[in-house]
Structures are given as structure tokens and as C-alpha cells.
C-alpha positions in Angstrom: -4.4 19.0 -21.7 -7.3 17.5 -23.4 -10.8 17.8 -21.9 -12.3 15.0 -24.0 -11.8 12.4 -21.3 -10.1 12.6 -18.0 -9.3 8.8 -18.2 -7.3 9.4 -21.4 -5.7 12.6 -20.3 -2.5 10.9 -19.2 -1.9 9.7 -22.8 -1.9 13.2 -24.1 -4.3 12.4 -26.9 -6.3 15.0 -28.8 -9.8 14.7 -30.0 -8.7 13.9 -33.4 -6.4 11.1 -32.2 -9.3 9.6 -30.3 -11.6 9.7 -33.2 -8.9 8.1 -35.5 -8.5 5.3 -32.9 -12.2 4.7 -32.7 -12.5 4.6 -36.4 -9.7 2.0 -36.6 -11.3 -0.1 -33.9 -14.6 0.0 -35.8 -12.9 -1.1 -39.0 -10.9 -4.0 -37.3 -13.7 -5.4 -35.2 -16.9 -4.4 -36.8 -19.9 -2.6 -35.4 -21.5 -5.8 -33.9 -18.3 -6.9 -32.0 -17.3 -3.5 -30.7 -20.0 -3.3 -27.9 -19.1 -6.8 -26.6 -15.4 -5.7 -26.5 -16.3 -2.6 -24.6 -18.4 -4.5 -22.1 -15.7 -7.1 -21.6 -13.1 -4.3 -21.1 -15.4 -2.6 -18.5 -15.9 -5.9 -16.6 -12.2 -6.6 -16.6 -11.5 -3.1 -15.3 -14.0 -3.5 -12.5 -12.5 -6.9 -11.4 -9.0 -5.4 -11.5 -10.1 -2.4 -9.3 -11.9 -4.9 -6.9 -8.8 -7.1 -6.6 -6.6 -4.0 -6.0 -8.9 -2.8 -3.3 -8.9 -6.3 -1.6 -5.1 -6.3 -1.7 -5.1 -2.8 -0.2 -7.7 -3.8 2.6 -5.6 -6.9 3.4 -2.4 -4.9 3.7 -4.1 -2.4 6.0 -5.6 -5.1 8.1 -2.3 -6.8 8.5 -0.5 -3.6 9.5 -3.3 -2.7 12.0 -3.1 -6.1 13.5 0.7 -5.9 13.8 0.3 -2.5 15.5 -2.2 -4.0 17.8 0.0 -6.9 18.8 2.8 -4.5 19.4 0.7 -2.3 21.7 -0.6 -5.4 23.7 2.7 -7.1 24.0 4.1 -6.8 27.6 7.1 -4.7 28.0 10.3 -6.5 28.7 11.5 -6.0 32.3 13.6 -3.2 33.0 17.3 -4.1 33.3 18.3 -4.2 37.0 21.6 -2.7 37.9 24.0 -5.1 39.5 24.0 -4.7 43.4 26.9 -2.9 44.6 28.8 -4.7 47.4 28.6 -2.8 50.6 31.4 -0.4 51.2 33.7 -1.4 54.0 35.6 1.2 55.8 39.3 0.4 56.0 41.2 2.1 58.8 44.9 2.0 59.1 46.1 -0.2 61.9 46.3 1.6 65.1 49.8 2.1 66.6 50.4 0.5 70.0 
């Protein structure tokens, strides 16, 4: 792994690769435009992270609210077993 930048570690880029990319960016955009691009990139990353955190917070709030509603909901009445008819004794008829 490369220890140049933890943010770029997942790209598996070496120091030479990063220097080459930076040089190409400097050639393409010029030295005056590069700081503006970096600032715009930083702002967009901040906004993206803020939006992602808001979505995560909204999701957590919805889940907690759902759990709270389930906990407060009254339990359904327990099913009542049907009443058994009274048992009648049947005797054989008496012989006379």
C-alpha cells in the first residue's frame, strides 16, 4: 500500500503515478485555474458528505419512530377459547 495519501490508497496509486497525474492536471488547466478547481472539488465533497449524513439521520429517525410506535401500540386482545358446553351426565334408563 502506498502511504502518500490514505484517501487515494484504494486506487492503489504509487507516488510516481500521483506526481504524473498532478503534472498532467497542471498542463491541462494551468496554474491559475488549478486552485479554483481544487476549492470547488472540496466544496462539492463537503456538500456530498453533508447530504449523505442527512439521509442517514433521516433514516435512523424514521426507524426509531417506527420502533417507538410499535412499542406504544396496544397489544391485540388475547384470543378467547370458545366456551365448552356444560357436560351432561347421561345415565342409562333404569329398568322397572
